[in-house]
Residue frames as a rotation matrix with the C-alpha (Angstrom) as fourth column:
UNK 1
0.543 0.840 0.002 0.04
0.840 -0.543 -0.012 0.02
-0.009 0.008 -1.000 -0.03
UNK 2
0.899 -0.295 -0.324 2.78
-0.236 -0.949 0.209 2.54
-0.369 -0.111 -0.923 0.90
UNK 3
0.795 -0.596 -0.115 5.67
0.144 0.369 -0.918 0.58
0.589 0.714 0.379 -0.58
UNK 4
0.318 -0.673 0.668 7.67
-0.922 -0.383 0.054 0.31
0.219 -0.633 -0.743 2.47
UNK 5
-0.149 -0.462 -0.874 10.00
-0.267 0.870 -0.414 -2.63
0.952 0.172 -0.253 2.84
UNK 6
0.784 0.590 -0.191 8.97
-0.035 0.350 0.936 -4.75
0.620 -0.727 0.296 5.80
UNK 7
0.322 -0.772 -0.548 12.52
0.914 0.405 -0.035 -5.47
0.249 -0.490 0.836 6.97
UNK 8
-0.553 -0.415 0.723 13.23
0.288 -0.909 -0.301 -1.67
0.782 0.041 0.622 6.76
UNK 9
0.216 0.764 0.608 10.18
-0.410 -0.494 0.766 -1.00
0.886 -0.415 0.206 8.94
UNK 10
0.904 0.083 -0.419 10.98
0.282 0.620 0.732 -3.70
0.320 -0.780 0.537 11.48
UNK 11
-0.184 -0.975 -0.128 14.65
0.876 -0.104 -0.471 -2.38
0.446 -0.199 0.873 11.58
UNK 12
-0.427 -0.001 0.904 13.33
-0.186 -0.979 -0.088 1.06
0.885 -0.206 0.418 12.54
UNK 13
0.682 0.724 0.104 11.08
-0.343 0.191 0.920 -0.45
0.646 -0.663 0.379 15.15
UNK 14
0.578 -0.593 -0.561 14.04
0.739 0.671 0.052 -2.46
0.346 -0.445 0.826 16.54
UNK 15
-0.397 -0.884 0.248 16.28
0.714 -0.467 -0.522 0.55
0.577 -0.030 0.816 16.65
UNK 16
-0.396 0.240 0.886 13.95
-0.301 -0.946 0.122 3.22
0.868 -0.219 0.447 17.96
UNK 17
0.620 0.661 0.423 12.34
-0.584 0.029 0.811 1.04
0.524 -0.750 0.405 20.63
UNK 18
-0.320 -0.878 0.355 15.52
-0.934 0.229 -0.275 -0.71
0.160 -0.419 -0.894 21.59
UNK 19
-0.789 0.096 -0.607 14.01
-0.053 0.973 0.223 -4.10
0.612 0.208 -0.763 20.65
UNK 20
0.192 0.979 0.064 10.70
-0.027 -0.059 0.998 -3.18
0.981 -0.193 0.015 22.36
UNK 21
0.001 -0.246 -0.969 12.48
0.923 0.372 -0.094 -2.56
0.384 -0.895 0.228 25.68
UNK 22
-0.891 -0.371 0.262 12.38
0.278 -0.901 -0.332 1.23
0.359 -0.223 0.906 25.81
UNK 23
-0.591 0.687 -0.422 9.77
0.717 0.208 -0.665 2.14
-0.369 -0.696 -0.616 28.36
UNK 24
-0.482 0.381 -0.789 8.74
-0.315 -0.916 -0.250 5.46
-0.818 0.128 0.561 26.69
UNK 25
-0.782 0.164 -0.602 8.01
-0.575 0.185 0.797 3.60
0.242 0.969 -0.050 23.41
UNK 26
-0.796 0.453 -0.401 5.94
0.471 0.880 0.060 1.10
0.381 -0.141 -0.914 25.23
UNK 27
-0.472 0.581 -0.663 3.99
0.558 -0.386 -0.735 3.66
-0.683 -0.717 -0.142 27.28
UNK 28
-0.318 0.312 -0.895 3.22
-0.513 -0.851 -0.114 5.79
-0.797 0.423 0.431 24.22
UNK 29
0.420 0.382 0.823 2.73
0.354 0.766 -0.536 2.90
-0.836 0.516 0.187 21.79
UNK 30
0.896 -0.214 -0.389 5.30
-0.434 -0.602 -0.670 4.57
-0.091 0.769 -0.632 19.72
UNK 31
0.577 -0.642 0.505 7.77
0.322 0.746 0.583 1.97
-0.751 -0.174 0.637 18.63
UNK 32
0.387 -0.398 0.832 9.18
0.904 -0.017 -0.428 4.08
0.185 0.917 0.353 15.69
UNK 33
-0.331 -0.665 -0.669 10.30
0.842 -0.528 0.108 7.21
-0.425 -0.528 0.735 17.61
UNK 34
-0.083 0.418 0.905 7.89
0.681 -0.639 0.358 9.69
0.727 0.646 -0.231 15.84
UNK 35
-0.359 -0.056 -0.932 8.19
0.794 -0.543 -0.274 13.10
-0.490 -0.838 0.239 17.63
UNK 36
0.362 0.347 0.865 6.71
0.603 -0.795 0.066 16.49
0.711 0.497 -0.497 17.22
UNK 37
0.639 -0.098 0.763 8.50
-0.399 -0.890 0.220 19.38
0.657 -0.445 -0.608 18.93
UNK 38
-0.430 -0.883 0.185 10.99
-0.658 0.166 -0.735 17.03
0.618 -0.438 -0.652 20.44
UNK 39
-0.342 0.426 0.838 8.30
-0.787 0.357 -0.503 15.03
-0.513 -0.832 0.213 22.24
UNK 40
-0.997 0.009 0.076 7.45
0.040 0.908 0.418 11.46
-0.066 0.420 -0.905 21.51
UNK 41
-0.403 0.904 -0.141 3.99
-0.780 -0.259 0.569 11.14
0.478 0.340 0.810 19.93
UNK 42
-0.718 0.298 0.629 1.38
-0.340 0.638 -0.691 9.11
-0.607 -0.710 -0.356 21.84
UNK 43
-0.627 0.469 -0.622 -0.68
-0.580 0.252 0.775 6.59
0.520 0.847 0.114 19.86
UNK 44
0.253 0.816 0.520 -3.87
-0.967 0.203 0.152 4.75
0.018 -0.541 0.841 20.98
UNK 45
0.835 -0.067 0.547 -2.21
-0.014 0.990 0.143 1.44
-0.550 -0.127 0.825 19.91
UNK 46
-0.262 -0.953 0.151 0.99
-0.050 0.169 0.984 0.07
-0.964 0.250 -0.092 18.49
UNK 47
-0.087 0.292 0.953 -0.92
0.873 0.482 -0.068 -0.72
-0.479 0.826 -0.297 15.32
UNK 48
0.864 0.504 -0.013 -1.87
0.469 -0.813 -0.345 2.86
-0.184 0.292 -0.938 14.82
UNK 49
0.402 -0.825 -0.397 1.74
-0.388 -0.546 0.742 3.99
-0.829 -0.144 -0.540 15.27
UNK 50
-0.445 -0.648 0.619 2.93
0.259 0.568 0.781 1.45
-0.858 0.507 -0.085 12.65
UNK 51
0.255 0.661 0.706 0.18
0.932 0.026 -0.361 2.41
-0.257 0.750 -0.609 10.20
UNK 52
0.947 0.082 -0.312 1.06
0.063 -0.996 -0.070 6.14
-0.316 0.047 -0.948 10.61
UNK 53
0.096 -0.992 -0.082 4.80
-0.324 -0.109 0.940 5.45
-0.941 -0.064 -0.332 10.23
UNK 54
-0.365 -0.231 0.902 4.39
0.667 0.611 0.427 3.38
-0.650 0.757 -0.069 7.08
UNK 55
0.647 0.645 0.408 2.11
0.757 -0.473 -0.451 6.06
-0.098 0.601 -0.794 5.58
UNK 56
0.834 -0.339 -0.435 4.47
-0.268 -0.939 0.217 8.90
-0.482 -0.065 -0.874 6.39
UNK 57
-0.209 -0.948 0.240 7.59
-0.093 0.263 0.960 6.95
-0.974 0.178 -0.143 5.06
UNK 58
-0.173 0.206 0.963 5.78
0.828 0.560 0.029 5.82
-0.534 0.802 -0.267 1.96
UNK 59
0.689 0.543 0.480 4.25
0.720 -0.589 -0.367 9.22
0.084 0.598 -0.797 1.00
UNK 60
0.972 -0.204 -0.119 6.74
-0.180 -0.965 0.189 11.72
-0.153 -0.162 -0.975 2.33
UNK 61
0.214 -0.969 0.125 10.20
-0.578 -0.022 0.816 9.99
-0.788 -0.247 -0.565 2.26
UNK 62
-0.464 -0.474 0.748 9.99
0.148 0.791 0.593 7.18
-0.874 0.386 -0.297 -0.42
UNK 63
0.451 0.691 0.565 7.80
0.751 0.047 -0.658 8.80
-0.482 0.721 -0.498 -3.01
UNK 64
-0.604 -0.644 0.470 9.53
0.796 -0.509 0.327 10.83
0.029 0.572 0.820 -5.74
UNK 65
-0.370 0.488 0.791 8.24
0.077 -0.832 0.550 14.38
0.926 0.264 0.270 -5.20
UNK 66
0.511 0.559 -0.653 7.42
0.709 0.155 0.688 13.71
0.486 -0.814 -0.317 -1.51
UNK 67
0.953 0.044 0.299 8.14
-0.103 -0.883 0.458 16.33
0.285 -0.468 -0.837 1.03
UNK 68
0.473 -0.792 0.387 11.39
-0.661 -0.028 0.750 14.62
-0.583 -0.610 -0.537 2.30
UNK 69
0.956 0.006 0.294 12.25
0.176 0.788 -0.590 12.62
-0.235 0.616 0.752 -0.67
UNK 70
0.290 -0.911 -0.295 16.04
-0.808 -0.398 0.434 12.13
-0.512 0.112 -0.851 -1.29
UNK 71
-0.470 -0.371 -0.801 15.94
-0.718 0.689 0.102 8.70
0.514 0.623 -0.590 -2.91
UNK 72
0.577 0.781 -0.239 14.70
-0.578 0.597 0.557 5.25
0.578 -0.183 0.795 -1.91
UNK 73
-0.031 -0.659 -0.752 17.56
0.261 0.721 -0.642 4.04
0.965 -0.216 0.149 0.18
UNK 74
0.516 0.210 -0.830 17.94
0.828 0.124 0.546 3.95
0.218 -0.970 -0.110 3.98
UNK 75
-0.460 -0.764 -0.452 20.62
0.807 -0.572 0.145 6.63
-0.369 -0.298 0.880 3.81
UNK 76
-0.702 0.313 0.640 18.36
0.274 -0.711 0.648 8.83
0.658 0.630 0.413 1.70
UNK 77
0.437 0.882 -0.176 15.66
0.483 -0.065 0.873 8.57
0.759 -0.467 -0.454 4.35
UNK 78
0.128 -0.487 -0.864 18.25
0.983 -0.051 0.175 9.47
-0.129 -0.872 0.472 6.99
UNK 79
-0.647 -0.527 0.551 18.75
0.639 -0.769 0.016 12.76
0.415 0.362 0.834 5.34
UNK 80
-0.433 0.592 0.680 15.51
-0.452 -0.795 0.404 14.13
0.779 -0.133 0.612 6.83
UNK 81
0.311 0.727 -0.612 14.12
0.150 0.599 0.787 11.42
0.939 -0.336 0.077 9.21
UNK 82
0.742 -0.086 -0.665 16.36
0.671 0.084 0.737 12.12
-0.007 -0.993 0.120 12.22
UNK 83
0.844 -0.531 0.081 18.98
-0.535 -0.842 0.061 14.41
0.036 -0.095 -0.995 13.60
UNK 84
0.193 -0.829 -0.525 22.71
-0.301 0.459 -0.836 13.42
0.934 0.320 -0.161 13.26
UNK 85
0.909 -0.034 -0.416 24.16
0.380 0.480 0.791 11.33
0.173 -0.877 0.449 15.99
UNK 86
0.606 -0.748 0.270 27.45
-0.781 -0.623 0.027 11.98
0.148 -0.228 -0.962 17.70
UNK 87
0.229 -0.723 -0.652 30.68
0.087 0.683 -0.726 10.01
0.969 0.109 0.220 17.85
UNK 88
0.557 -0.032 -0.830 32.18
0.800 0.287 0.526 9.34
0.221 -0.957 0.186 21.22
UNK 89
-0.538 -0.773 -0.335 34.38
0.826 -0.564 -0.025 12.34
-0.169 -0.290 0.942 20.87
UNK 90
-0.134 0.655 -0.743 31.34
0.371 -0.663 -0.651 14.54
-0.919 -0.363 -0.154 20.32
UNK 91
-0.819 -0.167 -0.549 31.80
-0.401 -0.518 0.756 15.08
-0.410 0.839 0.357 16.57
UNK 92
0.140 0.958 -0.249 28.70
-0.857 -0.009 -0.515 14.83
-0.496 0.286 0.820 14.32
UNK 93
-0.877 -0.231 0.420 27.86
-0.024 0.896 0.443 11.41
-0.479 0.378 -0.792 12.79
UNK 94
-0.572 0.627 -0.529 25.37
-0.814 -0.512 0.274 12.12
-0.099 0.587 0.803 10.08
UNK 95
-0.046 0.460 -0.887 24.37
-0.620 0.683 0.386 8.49
0.783 0.567 0.254 9.33
UNK 96
-0.882 -0.226 0.413 24.29
-0.470 0.468 -0.748 7.02
-0.024 -0.854 -0.519 12.88
UNK 97
0.004 0.942 0.336 20.52
-0.725 0.235 -0.648 6.40
-0.689 -0.241 0.684 12.65
UNK 98
0.617 0.326 -0.716 20.88
-0.778 0.388 -0.494 4.69
0.117 0.862 0.493 9.30
UNK 99
-0.405 -0.842 -0.356 23.88
-0.595 0.538 -0.597 2.66
0.695 -0.030 -0.719 10.33
UNK 100
-0.806 0.128 0.578 21.97
-0.481 0.427 -0.766 1.48
-0.345 -0.895 -0.283 13.52
UNK 101
0.323 0.945 -0.053 18.79
-0.754 0.223 -0.617 0.64
-0.571 0.239 0.785 11.55
UNK 102
0.369 -0.239 -0.898 20.83
-0.743 0.504 -0.440 -1.28
0.558 0.830 0.008 9.04
UNK 103
-0.770 -0.635 0.060 22.49
-0.538 0.597 -0.595 -3.32
0.342 -0.491 -0.801 11.82
UNK 104
-0.333 0.759 0.560 19.03
-0.534 0.338 -0.775 -4.20
-0.777 -0.557 0.292 13.18
UNK 105
0.602 0.523 -0.603 17.96
-0.787 0.261 -0.559 -5.18
-0.134 0.811 0.569 9.67
UNK 106
-0.187 -0.696 -0.693 20.99
-0.704 0.587 -0.400 -7.47
0.685 0.413 -0.600 9.35
UNK 107
-0.838 -0.111 0.534 20.25
-0.511 0.500 -0.699 -9.09
-0.189 -0.859 -0.476 12.70
UNK 108
0.051 0.976 0.210 16.62
-0.681 0.187 -0.708 -9.70
-0.730 -0.107 0.675 11.66
UNK 109
0.534 0.070 -0.843 17.60
-0.800 0.363 -0.477 -11.29
0.273 0.929 0.250 8.27
UNK 110
-0.469 -0.821 -0.326 20.26
-0.657 0.571 -0.493 -13.47
0.590 -0.017 -0.807 9.89
UNK 111
-0.509 0.275 0.815 17.78
-0.748 0.326 -0.577 -15.00
-0.425 -0.905 0.039 12.28
C-alpha cells in the first residue's frame, strides 16, 4: 500500500524502541520514535503507530516528489528522518541512525 520494505520498517522499530524494551516507546505505543517538537507522539495502539509510520515513510520519504524525498535508500531517508548522531568524541555522525537501523535489519535477516 505504501511501498515500505517490511525489513526496513522492522529495523526502524528495533532501533527506535531498543528491541521493544524502551519504556517510553511502550507507554506511548510509539515504537518508531515519531516526535513533534522534540516530544514522543502518543498513539492509541502500536498498530496505529505502525500504520502512521508506514504512511509517512511511503508518502513523504519514499515517493519521488514527496516532502522529504532524497531517494529510496535507507541513507536517503536518513537525510531528513532524524537528527545526526554523535561519535564518542562529540563530533557529528550524520548517518548514525541509518547505520543502526541497518545493523538491526542485518540481525533480523540473519535469524
